[in-house]
Backbone and ligand atoms as CSV (ligand in chain L), in Angstrom:
chain,resi,resn,atom,element,x,y,z
A,1,MET,N,N,119.295,105.790,89.556
A,1,MET,CA,C,118.353,104.992,88.766
A,1,MET,C,C,118.912,103.612,88.469
A,2,THR,N,N,120.246,103.540,88.371
A,2,THR,CA,C,120.872,102.236,88.158
A,2,THR,C,C,120.507,101.290,89.287
A,3,ASN,N,N,120.543,101.819,90.536
A,3,ASN,CA,C,120.177,100.979,91.666
A,3,ASN,C,C,118.728,100.526,91.577
A,4,VAL,N,N,117.843,101.435,91.147
A,4,VAL,CA,C,116.430,101.076,90.999
A,4,VAL,C,C,116.283,100.025,89.913
A,5,ARG,N,N,116.942,100.247,88.783
A,5,ARG,CA,C,116.872,99.286,87.668
A,5,ARG,C,C,117.395,97.913,88.094
A,6,SER,N,N,118.553,97.904,88.766
A,6,SER,CA,C,119.120,96.610,89.146
A,6,SER,C,C,118.259,95.940,90.223
A,7,ARG,N,N,117.674,96.741,91.103
A,7,ARG,CA,C,116.815,96.135,92.126
A,7,ARG,C,C,115.560,95.537,91.500
A,8,ILE,N,N,114.964,96.244,90.556
A,8,ILE,CA,C,113.773,95.711,89.885
A,8,ILE,C,C,114.127,94.428,89.126
A,9,LYS,N,N,115.294,94.417,88.486
A,9,LYS,CA,C,115.730,93.201,87.788
A,9,LYS,C,C,115.942,92.055,88.781
A,10,GLU,N,N,116.551,92.362,89.924
A,10,GLU,CA,C,116.761,91.320,90.937
A,10,GLU,C,C,115.425,90.770,91.444
A,11,ILE,N,N,114.461,91.667,91.669
A,11,ILE,CA,C,113.139,91.234,92.144
A,11,ILE,C,C,112.469,90.352,91.091
A,12,ARG,N,N,112.563,90.777,89.819
A,12,ARG,CA,C,111.943,89.973,88.750
A,12,ARG,C,C,112.638,88.611,88.636
A,13,ASP,N,N,113.957,88.607,88.749
A,13,ASP,CA,C,114.692,87.331,88.696
A,13,ASP,C,C,114.245,86.403,89.828
A,14,ARG,N,N,114.091,86.960,91.043
A,14,ARG,CA,C,113.634,86.134,92.169
A,14,ARG,C,C,112.221,85.605,91.910
A,15,ALA,N,N,111.363,86.475,91.379
A,15,ALA,CA,C,109.983,86.050,91.100
A,15,ALA,C,C,109.964,84.958,90.029
A,16,ASN,N,N,110.827,85.116,89.023
A,16,ASN,CA,C,110.835,84.144,87.924
A,16,ASN,C,C,111.442,82.798,88.305
A,17,THR,N,N,112.268,82.773,89.337
A,17,THR,CA,C,112.918,81.515,89.699
A,17,THR,C,C,112.311,80.856,90.950
A,18,ALA,N,N,111.364,81.520,91.582
A,18,ALA,CA,C,110.674,80.912,92.727
A,18,ALA,C,C,109.771,79.782,92.223
A,19,THR,N,N,109.357,78.936,93.125
A,19,THR,CA,C,108.456,77.835,92.780
A,19,THR,C,C,107.222,78.378,92.067
A,20,PRO,N,N,106.864,77.769,90.940
A,20,PRO,CA,C,105.700,78.276,90.195
A,20,PRO,C,C,104.425,78.258,91.035
A,21,GLY,N,N,103.527,79.201,90.752
A,21,GLY,CA,C,102.277,79.321,91.489
A,21,GLY,C,C,101.179,78.518,90.830
A,22,HIS,N,N,100.011,78.655,91.419
A,22,HIS,CA,C,99.739,79.534,92.548
A,22,HIS,C,C,100.161,78.854,93.858
A,23,TRP,N,N,100.188,79.679,94.924
A,23,TRP,CA,C,100.489,79.157,96.236
A,23,TRP,C,C,99.250,79.306,97.108
A,24,GLY,N,N,99.056,78.365,97.977
A,24,GLY,CA,C,97.953,78.421,98.915
A,24,GLY,C,C,98.463,78.114,100.314
A,25,VAL,N,N,97.588,78.268,101.293
A,25,VAL,CA,C,97.960,78.057,102.691
A,25,VAL,C,C,97.082,76.958,103.289
A,26,TYR,N,N,97.740,76.000,103.933
A,26,TYR,CA,C,97.027,74.957,104.678
A,26,TYR,C,C,97.316,75.177,106.155
A,27,TYR,N,N,96.272,75.185,106.967
A,27,TYR,CA,C,96.421,75.338,108.425
A,27,TYR,C,C,96.107,74.015,109.092
A,28,ASP,N,N,96.994,73.580,109.973
A,28,ASP,CA,C,96.805,72.270,110.610
A,28,ASP,C,C,95.908,72.319,111.843
A,29,GLY,N,N,95.466,73.531,112.224
A,29,GLY,CA,C,94.603,73.660,113.389
A,29,GLY,C,C,95.351,73.781,114.698
A,30,ASN,N,N,96.681,73.691,114.646
A,30,ASN,CA,C,97.494,73.754,115.870
A,30,ASN,C,C,98.594,74.808,115.807
A,31,GLY,N,N,98.487,75.771,114.910
A,31,GLY,CA,C,99.465,76.853,114.872
A,31,GLY,C,C,100.467,76.770,113.739
A,32,THR,N,N,100.406,75.730,112.905
A,32,THR,CA,C,101.351,75.604,111.800
A,32,THR,C,C,100.639,75.866,110.471
A,33,TYR,N,N,101.232,76.780,109.723
A,33,TYR,CA,C,100.710,77.119,108.400
A,33,TYR,C,C,101.694,76.599,107.358
A,34,THR,N,N,101.195,75.862,106.401
A,34,THR,CA,C,102.022,75.329,105.316
A,34,THR,C,C,101.671,76.075,104.043
A,35,ILE,N,N,102.680,76.694,103.449
A,35,ILE,CA,C,102.477,77.350,102.161
A,35,ILE,C,C,102.786,76.315,101.094
A,36,GLU,N,N,101.788,76.012,100.307
A,36,GLU,CA,C,101.876,74.929,99.336
A,36,GLU,C,C,101.860,75.484,97.913
A,37,SER,N,N,102.579,74.796,97.034
A,37,SER,CA,C,102.516,75.187,95.626
A,37,SER,C,C,101.449,74.366,94.922
A,38,GLN,N,N,100.634,75.076,94.201
A,38,GLN,CA,C,99.565,74.513,93.365
A,38,GLN,C,C,98.657,73.537,94.112
A,39,PRO,N,N,98.149,73.965,95.281
A,39,PRO,CA,C,97.193,73.096,95.969
A,39,PRO,C,C,95.876,73.054,95.200
A,40,ARG,N,N,95.283,71.884,95.174
A,40,ARG,CA,C,93.997,71.756,94.480
A,40,ARG,C,C,93.292,70.485,94.938
A,41,LEU,N,N,92.000,70.457,94.677
A,41,LEU,CA,C,91.181,69.297,95.011
A,41,LEU,C,C,90.909,68.513,93.729
A,42,ILE,N,N,91.286,67.265,93.728
A,42,ILE,CA,C,90.998,66.408,92.579
A,42,ILE,C,C,89.882,65.455,92.990
A,43,PRO,N,N,88.719,65.551,92.329
A,43,PRO,CA,C,87.595,64.676,92.692
A,43,PRO,C,C,88.005,63.204,92.635
A,44,GLY,N,N,87.677,62.499,93.676
A,44,GLY,CA,C,88.008,61.086,93.753
A,44,GLY,C,C,89.400,60.819,94.310
A,45,VAL,N,N,90.223,61.866,94.365
A,45,VAL,CA,C,91.592,61.711,94.880
A,45,VAL,C,C,91.741,62.451,96.202
A,46,GLY,N,N,91.247,63.710,96.212
A,46,GLY,CA,C,91.366,64.536,97.416
A,46,GLY,C,C,92.251,65.739,97.172
A,47,ASN,N,N,92.742,66.309,98.265
A,47,ASN,CA,C,93.598,67.492,98.174
A,47,ASN,C,C,95.017,67.064,97.794
A,48,VAL,N,N,95.570,67.722,96.799
A,48,VAL,CA,C,96.941,67.449,96.363
A,48,VAL,C,C,97.676,68.773,96.222
A,49,ARG,N,N,99.003,68.674,96.180
A,49,ARG,CA,C,99.848,69.853,95.997
A,49,ARG,C,C,101.115,69.404,95.293
A,50,GLU,N,N,101.817,70.388,94.699
A,50,GLU,CA,C,103.079,70.063,94.025
A,50,GLU,C,C,104.227,70.021,95.012
A,51,GLY,N,N,104.155,70.830,96.059
A,51,GLY,CA,C,105.227,70.841,97.042
A,51,GLY,C,C,104.942,71.814,98.158
A,52,VAL,N,N,105.877,71.856,99.106
A,52,VAL,CA,C,105.788,72.786,100.237
A,52,VAL,C,C,106.794,73.903,100.010
A,53,VAL,N,N,106.332,75.128,100.073
A,53,VAL,CA,C,107.185,76.298,99.885
A,53,VAL,C,C,107.773,76.739,101.223
A,54,ALA,N,N,106.949,76.739,102.271
A,54,ALA,CA,C,107.422,77.207,103.577
A,54,ALA,C,C,106.480,76.722,104.669
A,55,LEU,N,N,107.025,76.646,105.874
A,55,LEU,CA,C,106.236,76.332,107.063
A,55,LEU,C,C,106.378,77.480,108.043
A,56,LEU,N,N,105.277,77.918,108.634
A,56,LEU,CA,C,105.298,78.938,109.672
A,56,LEU,C,C,104.677,78.332,110.918
A,57,HIS,N,N,105.418,78.450,112.009
A,57,HIS,CA,C,104.946,77.868,113.259
A,57,HIS,C,C,104.582,78.968,114.251
A,58,GLY,N,N,103.513,78.753,114.968
A,58,GLY,CA,C,103.095,79.661,116.013
A,58,GLY,C,C,102.138,78.933,116.926
A,59,ASP,N,N,101.583,79.668,117.855
A,59,ASP,CA,C,100.550,79.088,118.704
A,59,ASP,C,C,99.208,79.240,118.003
A,60,HIS,N,N,98.290,78.373,118.378
A,60,HIS,CA,C,96.975,78.395,117.733
A,60,HIS,C,C,96.314,79.771,117.801
A,61,GLU,N,N,96.549,80.504,118.905
A,61,GLU,CA,C,95.895,81.803,119.078
A,61,GLU,C,C,96.619,82.939,118.362
A,62,ASP,N,N,97.810,82.704,117.835
A,62,ASP,CA,C,98.579,83.783,117.197
A,62,ASP,C,C,97.969,84.177,115.857
A,63,ALA,N,N,97.763,85.478,115.698
A,63,ALA,CA,C,97.265,85.973,114.419
A,63,ALA,C,C,98.405,86.213,113.426
A,64,GLN,N,N,99.618,86.474,113.943
A,64,GLN,CA,C,100.707,86.873,113.049
A,64,GLN,C,C,101.102,85.787,112.045
A,65,PRO,N,N,101.248,84.519,112.457
A,65,PRO,CA,C,101.589,83.505,111.439
A,65,PRO,C,C,100.535,83.402,110.337
A,66,TYR,N,N,99.278,83.589,110.697
A,66,TYR,CA,C,98.219,83.583,109.681
A,66,TYR,C,C,98.430,84.718,108.691
A,67,LYS,N,N,98.674,85.926,109.216
A,67,LYS,CA,C,98.879,87.085,108.334
A,67,LYS,C,C,100.145,86.933,107.500
A,68,ASP,N,N,101.213,86.421,108.107
A,68,ASP,CA,C,102.467,86.230,107.372
A,68,ASP,C,C,102.311,85.184,106.267
A,69,SER,N,N,101.622,84.100,106.571
A,69,SER,CA,C,101.454,83.059,105.555
A,69,SER,C,C,100.610,83.571,104.397
A,70,ASP,N,N,99.610,84.377,104.695
A,70,ASP,CA,C,98.783,84.963,103.636
A,70,ASP,C,C,99.633,85.897,102.763
A,71,PHE,N,N,100.478,86.692,103.415
A,71,PHE,CA,C,101.357,87.613,102.679
A,71,PHE,C,C,102.305,86.834,101.768
A,72,ILE,N,N,102.936,85.797,102.296
A,72,ILE,CA,C,103.911,85.019,101.515
A,72,ILE,C,C,103.216,84.321,100.341
A,73,ALA,N,N,102.097,83.670,100.624
A,73,ALA,CA,C,101.408,82.933,99.564
A,73,ALA,C,C,100.952,83.876,98.452
A,74,ARG,N,N,100.445,85.029,98.823
A,74,ARG,CA,C,99.957,85.965,97.806
A,74,ARG,C,C,101.094,86.668,97.069
A,75,ALA,N,N,102.278,86.732,97.681
A,75,ALA,CA,C,103.429,87.360,97.016
A,75,ALA,C,C,103.742,86.665,95.692
A,76,ARG,N,N,103.442,85.369,95.617
A,76,ARG,CA,C,103.700,84.610,94.371
A,76,ARG,C,C,103.029,85.287,93.176
A,77,GLU,N,N,101.845,85.836,93.369
A,77,GLU,CA,C,101.143,86.497,92.275
A,77,GLU,C,C,101.163,88.015,92.407
A,78,ASP,N,N,101.284,88.530,93.643
A,78,ASP,CA,C,101.306,89.991,93.835
A,78,ASP,C,C,102.575,90.619,93.259
A,79,VAL,N,N,103.730,89.991,93.456
A,79,VAL,CA,C,104.993,90.585,92.998
A,79,VAL,C,C,105.029,90.703,91.471
A,80,PRO,N,N,104.726,89.637,90.721
A,80,PRO,CA,C,104.691,89.810,89.264
A,80,PRO,C,C,103.657,90.843,88.817
A,81,PHE,N,N,102.509,90.881,89.498
A,81,PHE,CA,C,101.491,91.894,89.168
A,81,PHE,C,C,102.072,93.293,89.338
A,82,LEU,N,N,102.736,93.530,90.470
A,82,LEU,CA,C,103.297,94.859,90.730
A,82,LEU,C,C,104.429,95.193,89.761
A,83,LEU,N,N,105.263,94.219,89.432
A,83,LEU,CA,C,106.343,94.467,88.467
A,83,LEU,C,C,105.769,94.840,87.097
A,84,ASP,N,N,104.727,94.151,86.688
A,84,ASP,CA,C,104.087,94.483,85.410
A,84,ASP,C,C,103.463,95.869,85.468
A,85,ARG,N,N,102.887,96.213,86.610
A,85,ARG,CA,C,102.272,97.545,86.775
A,85,ARG,C,C,103.339,98.636,86.730
A,86,VAL,N,N,104.492,98.399,87.366
A,86,VAL,CA,C,105.597,99.364,87.322
A,86,VAL,C,C,106.045,99.565,85.876
A,87,ALA,N,N,106.196,98.472,85.136
A,87,ALA,CA,C,106.630,98.575,83.740
A,87,ALA,C,C,105.611,99.360,82.920
A,88,GLU,N,N,104.334,99.112,83.157
A,88,GLU,CA,C,103.278,99.817,82.438
A,88,GLU,C,C,103.327,101.320,82.749
A,89,LEU,N,N,103.482,101.663,84.030
A,89,LEU,CA,C,103.528,103.074,84.419
A,89,LEU,C,C,104.792,103.747,83.897
A,90,GLU,N,N,105.898,103.018,83.841
A,90,GLU,CA,C,107.130,103.593,83.292
A,90,GLU,C,C,106.975,103.887,81.798
A,91,ARG,N,N,106.250,103.042,81.092
A,91,ARG,CA,C,106.012,103.309,79.659
A,91,ARG,C,C,105.210,104.598,79.496
A,92,VAL,N,N,104.202,104.781,80.341
A,92,VAL,CA,C,103.393,106.000,80.279
A,92,VAL,C,C,104.248,107.206,80.664
A,93,LEU,N,N,105.052,107.038,81.712
A,93,LEU,CA,C,105.910,108.114,82.193
A,93,LEU,C,C,106.927,108.525,81.127
A,94,ALA,N,N,107.405,107.564,80.371
A,94,ALA,CA,C,108.420,107.857,79.346
A,94,ALA,C,C,107.889,108.833,78.311
A,95,ARG,N,N,106.603,108.780,78.061
A,95,ARG,CA,C,106.021,109.707,77.078
A,95,ARG,C,C,106.068,111.147,77.570
A,96,ALA,N,N,106.036,111.326,78.896
A,96,ALA,CA,C,106.054,112.667,79.478
A,96,ALA,C,C,107.455,113.083,79.899
A,97,ALA,N,N,108.460,112.255,79.619
A,97,ALA,CA,C,109.794,112.497,80.165
A,97,ALA,C,C,110.745,113.202,79.209
A,98,SER,N,N,110.285,113.619,78.080
A,98,SER,CA,C,111.180,114.298,77.143
A,98,SER,C,C,111.774,115.544,77.794
A,99,PRO,N,N,113.100,115.736,77.660
A,99,PRO,CA,C,113.715,116.930,78.250
A,99,PRO,C,C,113.444,118.200,77.445
A,100,GLU,N,N,112.738,118.073,76.343
A,100,GLU,CA,C,112.407,119.266,75.541
A,100,GLU,C,C,111.591,120.239,76.389
A,101,PRO,N,N,111.806,121.533,76.205
A,101,PRO,CA,C,111.042,122.502,77.001
A,101,PRO,C,C,109.551,122.474,76.660
A,102,CYS,N,N,108.775,122.820,77.652
A,102,CYS,CA,C,107.331,122.868,77.464
A,102,CYS,C,C,106.978,123.981,76.479
A,103,ARG,N,N,105.976,123.710,75.671
A,103,ARG,CA,C,105.385,124.741,74.817
A,103,ARG,C,C,103.883,124.679,75.053
A,104,TRP,N,N,103.386,125.765,75.645
A,104,TRP,CA,C,101.993,125.790,76.082
A,104,TRP,C,C,101.100,126.372,75.015
A,105,GLU,N,N,99.990,125.696,74.809
A,105,GLU,CA,C,98.889,126.237,74.011
A,105,GLU,C,C,97.680,126.176,74.934
A,106,GLY,N,N,97.367,127.357,75.501
A,106,GLY,CA,C,96.296,127.391,76.498
A,106,GLY,C,C,96.712,126.609,77.731
A,107,ARG,N,N,95.926,125.616,78.092
A,107,ARG,CA,C,96.212,124.814,79.291
A,107,ARG,C,C,96.859,123.473,78.949
A,108,VAL,N,N,97.398,123.364,77.737
A,108,VAL,CA,C,97.999,122.095,77.319
A,108,VAL,C,C,99.457,122.323,76.928
A,109,CYS,N,N,100.353,121.527,77.523
A,109,CYS,CA,C,101.748,121.492,77.071
A,109,CYS,C,C,101.753,120.562,75.870
A,110,VAL,N,N,101.924,121.127,74.695
A,110,VAL,CA,C,101.852,120.299,73.486
A,110,VAL,C,C,103.129,119.478,73.302
A,111,THR,N,N,104.233,119.908,73.901
A,111,THR,CA,C,105.474,119.124,73.810
A,111,THR,C,C,105.301,117.766,74.470
A,112,HIS,N,N,104.647,117.756,75.630
A,112,HIS,CA,C,104.533,116.524,76.417
A,112,HIS,C,C,103.112,115.979,76.476
A,113,SER,N,N,102.221,116.570,75.703
A,113,SER,CA,C,100.817,116.139,75.672
A,113,SER,C,C,100.224,116.080,77.066
A,114,TRP,N,N,100.388,117.191,77.800
A,114,TRP,CA,C,99.929,117.219,79.178
A,114,TRP,C,C,98.997,118.399,79.390
A,115,GLY,N,N,97.790,118.114,79.830
A,115,GLY,CA,C,96.853,119.164,80.161
A,115,GLY,C,C,96.942,119.514,81.626
A,116,SER,N,N,96.812,120.809,81.934
A,116,SER,CA,C,96.932,121.211,83.331
A,116,SER,C,C,96.155,122.481,83.597
A,117,ASP,N,N,95.408,122.465,84.688
A,117,ASP,CA,C,94.731,123.688,85.133
A,117,ASP,C,C,95.674,124.578,85.918
A,118,THR,N,N,96.785,124.019,86.375
A,118,THR,CA,C,97.713,124.782,87.209
A,118,THR,C,C,98.894,125.337,86.416
A,119,GLY,N,N,98.985,125.001,85.143
A,119,GLY,CA,C,100.083,125.515,84.340
A,119,GLY,C,C,101.408,124.824,84.594
A,120,SER,N,N,101.374,123.636,85.165
A,120,SER,CA,C,102.621,122.917,85.367
A,120,SER,C,C,102.578,121.588,84.621
A,121,CYS,N,N,103.737,121.215,84.156
A,121,CYS,CA,C,103.875,119.982,83.387
A,121,CYS,C,C,104.889,119.101,84.118
A,122,PRO,N,N,104.631,117.799,84.258
A,122,PRO,CA,C,105.524,116.940,85.049
A,122,PRO,C,C,106.714,116.403,84.263
A,123,HIS,N,N,107.048,116.988,83.095
A,123,HIS,CA,C,108.078,116.346,82.281
A,123,HIS,C,C,109.427,116.273,82.990
A,124,GLY,N,N,109.804,117.327,83.756
A,124,GLY,CA,C,111.083,117.301,84.456
A,124,GLY,C,C,111.110,116.208,85.508
A,125,GLU,N,N,110.030,116.098,86.263
A,125,GLU,CA,C,109.937,115.051,87.282
A,125,GLU,C,C,109.924,113.663,86.659
A,126,ALA,N,N,109.193,113.525,85.555
A,126,ALA,CA,C,109.151,112.243,84.851
A,126,ALA,C,C,110.539,111.887,84.331
A,127,HIS,N,N,111.241,112.875,83.792
A,127,HIS,CA,C,112.600,112.657,83.269
A,127,HIS,C,C,113.522,112.172,84.391
A,128,GLN,N,N,113.415,112.788,85.566
A,128,GLN,CA,C,114.244,112.381,86.718
A,128,GLN,C,C,113.883,110.969,87.182
A,129,LEU,N,N,112.586,110.673,87.283
A,129,LEU,CA,C,112.158,109.356,87.755
A,129,LEU,C,C,112.672,108.238,86.855
A,130,LEU,N,N,112.837,108.539,85.574
A,130,LEU,CA,C,113.323,107.513,84.644
A,130,LEU,C,C,114.837,107.536,84.505
A,131,GLY,N,N,115.498,108.327,85.333
A,131,GLY,CA,C,116.958,108.275,85.370
A,131,GLY,C,C,117.674,109.397,84.684
A,132,GLY,N,N,116.930,110.389,84.173
A,132,GLY,CA,C,117.570,111.524,83.516
A,132,GLY,C,C,118.059,112.552,84.517
A,133,ALA,N,N,118.899,113.453,84.052
A,133,ALA,CA,C,119.377,114.535,84.907
A,133,ALA,C,C,118.246,115.507,85.179
A,134,ALA,N,N,118.351,116.203,86.291
A,134,ALA,CA,C,117.312,117.161,86.662
A,134,ALA,C,C,117.264,118.326,85.680
L,1,ZN,ZN,ZN,105.633,119.937,79.206
């Protein structure tokens, strides 16, 4: 779990120190995709951007540079979204991760507030996922 924790921290650090978003993609019509930071149209001025994040070169007919540039540009907002979602799910998981033994009342484990038609409670698995011993 230490490796998972440190990797998530490293990913968040990279996301927090990358060029601020949003990022967009400009295609030159000849195979080059420019990933731009904060591209926007200013009436009376035209298209502006804060900077260039990356350039991808390919042939005009290549689909891969288009797909790669879309992936990179969207990562600016997708990665923080996913990190926040992981944190949210870990908070929910923590509630079910108590190592206390299950105590069933009918189809509900009242120890972990878990209802189940199958008579199983995920507290052990939740405990392991959050770094506890099996
Ligand atoms: Zn339980």
